[in-house]
N, C-alpha and C positions, 0 to 999 in steps of 0.2 A: 516698611516696618523693619526694624532692628533684629538681627539674629540674637537669640537667646544666649547661645554659647559657641564659642569657636572651638571645633575640635581639633583642627589643623593649625598648627604653629609655625612660624618661619623660624628655622635655626641655621646657625652658621657652622661650617665645618672648618676645623683647625688642623693643620699638618702637624703630627706628633714630633716629626724629625726638623723641620724648618720654622714650625711656628707661624706660619703665614695663614690667613683666614682668606680664602679665594672662592670657595664654593657656598652656596646658600641652598636649602632646600625645605620643603614643607614636610611636615611630619605629624601623623595623627597620634595624639597624646593618649587616646583610649586604648588603641591597639598596640602601641610600642612604648611603654612608660620609661624603659631604660633608655640610656644614652645610645645614640646611633654610634656606628663605627663602620666606615666604608673604605674601600681601597679605591682611591682616585689618582689621577696623573697630577704631578706637581711640576709646573714649568720651570720652576726655580732650581729643582734638583734634577730635572729631566728624567724622571722614573716615576713608578707607582709606589705611593706610600699610604700609610693608614691616616684616614682624617676622622676626627672625633667631634662630637657634638657640643657646641657651647651656644650661649644665647646669642640673639642676633644684636650686632654692634655695627652700625654702618660708619662711626666716628673714625675709627682707626683700623689698619689693616694687620697689625702686629700684635701678638698677645703678650702681656707682661708676664715675666717669670714669677713663679710662686715664691712667697715667703716661708721659710722653714721654721 
């Protein structure tokens, strides 16, 4: 039998400094409706930086810059 609703979603974490998406995690959308912001290690920069939540996208590893 299929589940009625999925409370936990798979989200990608993007580095604010380098723009790379290397971490993925599950998030309970009922408990934390806001975007996640975690401090994790970036192997590219070789130090800890802030990673923020984006939607899951396995197609590419880099994030496009925003248009102003």
